[in-house]
C-alpha positions in Angstrom: -58.4 0.7 67.6 -57.0 -2.6 66.5 -53.4 -3.7 65.7 -52.8 -2.8 62.1 -51.3 -6.2 61.4 -54.5 -7.8 62.6 -56.5 -5.5 60.3 -54.4 -6.4 57.2 -54.8 -10.1 58.3 -58.6 -9.6 58.5 -58.7 -8.4 54.9 -56.5 -11.3 53.7 -58.5 -13.8 55.7 -61.7 -12.7 54.0 -60.0 -13.0 50.6 -58.8 -16.6 51.4 -62.3 -17.5 52.7 -63.8 -16.3 49.4 -61.3 -17.4 46.7 -63.8 -17.3 43.9 -64.5 -13.6 44.4 -62.4 -10.9 42.7 -62.2 -7.8 44.9 -62.2 -4.2 43.6 -58.6 -4.1 44.7 -57.7 -7.1 42.5 -59.4 -5.6 39.5 -57.6 -2.3 39.9 -54.1 -3.8 40.7 -54.2 -6.7 38.2 -51.9 -9.4 39.5 -51.3 -8.7 43.2 -49.4 -10.3 46.0 -50.1 -10.2 49.8 -47.3 -7.6 50.1 -48.9 -5.4 47.4 -52.3 -5.7 49.0 -51.0 -5.0 52.5 -49.1 -1.9 51.1 -52.4 -0.7 49.5 -54.5 -1.3 52.7 -52.0 0.7 54.8 -51.1 3.2 52.1 -52.5 6.6 51.6 -55.5 5.4 49.5 -56.2 2.3 51.5 -58.8 2.0 54.2 -56.3 1.5 57.0 -53.9 4.2 55.7 -56.6 6.8 55.2 -58.0 6.2 58.7 -54.6 6.3 60.4 -53.5 9.4 58.4 -56.7 11.2 59.3 -56.3 10.4 63.0 -52.7 11.4 63.2 -53.4 14.6 61.3 -56.3 15.5 63.7 -54.0 14.8 66.7 -51.3 17.0 65.2 -53.8 19.8 64.6 -54.7 19.8 68.3 -58.0 17.8 68.3 -56.9 15.1 70.7 -59.5 16.3 73.2 -62.2 15.2 70.7 -60.9 11.6 70.5 -61.7 8.6 72.6 -59.5 5.6 71.7 -61.1 2.3 72.4 -58.7 -0.6 72.1 -60.2 -3.7 70.5 -58.6 -6.1 73.0 -59.7 -4.1 76.0 -63.2 -3.8 74.6 -63.5 -7.5 73.9 -62.1 -8.3 77.4 -64.4 -6.0 79.3 -67.1 -4.5 77.0 -69.1 -3.1 79.9 -66.3 -0.9 81.3 -65.3 0.3 77.8 -68.9 1.1 76.9 -69.0 3.1 80.1 -66.0 5.1 79.0 -67.8 5.9 75.7 -70.9 7.1 77.5 -68.8 9.2 79.9 -66.8 10.7 77.1 -70.0 11.8 75.2 -71.8 12.6 78.4 -74.7 10.3 77.5 -77.0 8.5 79.8 -76.1 4.8 80.4 -77.9 2.1 78.5 -77.9 -1.6 79.4 -76.4 -3.7 76.7 -76.5 -7.5 76.2 -73.0 -8.2 74.9 -73.9 -11.9 74.4 -76.8 -11.2 72.0 -76.1 -8.8 69.3 -78.3 -8.5 66.3 -77.3 -7.1 62.9 -80.2 -5.3 61.2 -78.2 -3.5 58.5 -77.4 -5.3 55.2 -74.4 -4.2 53.2 -73.6 -5.2 49.6 -70.2 -6.6 50.3 -70.3 -8.4 47.0 -69.8 -5.0 45.4 -66.2 -4.9 46.7 -65.8 -8.6 46.3 -65.5 -9.5 50.0 -68.6 -11.2 51.3 -69.0 -10.8 55.1 -66.8 -7.7 55.2 -69.4 -6.0 57.4 -70.8 -9.1 59.2 -71.2 -8.6 62.9 -70.7 -11.4 65.4 -73.6 -12.3 67.6 -71.6 -11.6 70.8 -68.6 -9.5 71.8 -65.6 -11.7 71.7 -62.1 -11.4 70.6 -61.3 -12.9 67.2 -57.8 -14.4 67.4 -56.1 -15.2 64.2 -52.5 -16.3 63.5 -51.5 -13.2 61.5 -48.2 -14.8 60.3 -50.3 -17.6 58.6 -52.1 -15.1 56.4 -49.6 -12.3 55.9 -46.2 -13.8 56.7 -43.7 -12.9 59.4 -42.1 -9.9 57.6 -45.4 -8.1 57.0 -46.6 -9.0 60.5 -43.5 -7.4 62.0 -43.8 -4.3 59.7 -47.5 -3.6 60.5 -47.3 -4.6 64.2 -45.1 -1.6 64.8 -47.7 0.9 63.6 -49.5 1.2 67.0 -49.4 4.9 67.8 -52.5 5.3 70.0 -51.4 3.4 73.1 -50.4 6.6 74.8 -54.0 7.8 74.8 -55.8 4.6 75.9 
């Protein structure tokens, strides 16, 4: 799981890195602002909102025992121990990973949604630190930074 403000920032950063592309969101909303886009991302039809709503619903329905929350910062800080947690949770045999040499074999058509590199994977596990306020402003950062509900289960 990753801080919702950082997820919204990630979408906005991709948009700003590709200013000549029109996203499917832009085409559906017409003229949009950062606040409108953030509201969409985190809203019931947005990628962040749908994911959070589904997770909260599953927890409420009593399926918490089927979830393993892996925090982005903890994973980037110690990928080996977090990967061990995943193997333990799924009762899988361990596999040795090289977290400094990751290869992406899948190719996605990110141009279809208008955000090139949306599914690009970095070549090593490392935290991406971005100044959220620079991309989404202080008000939106504070609003979406409060939406961290999974800390109790990490």
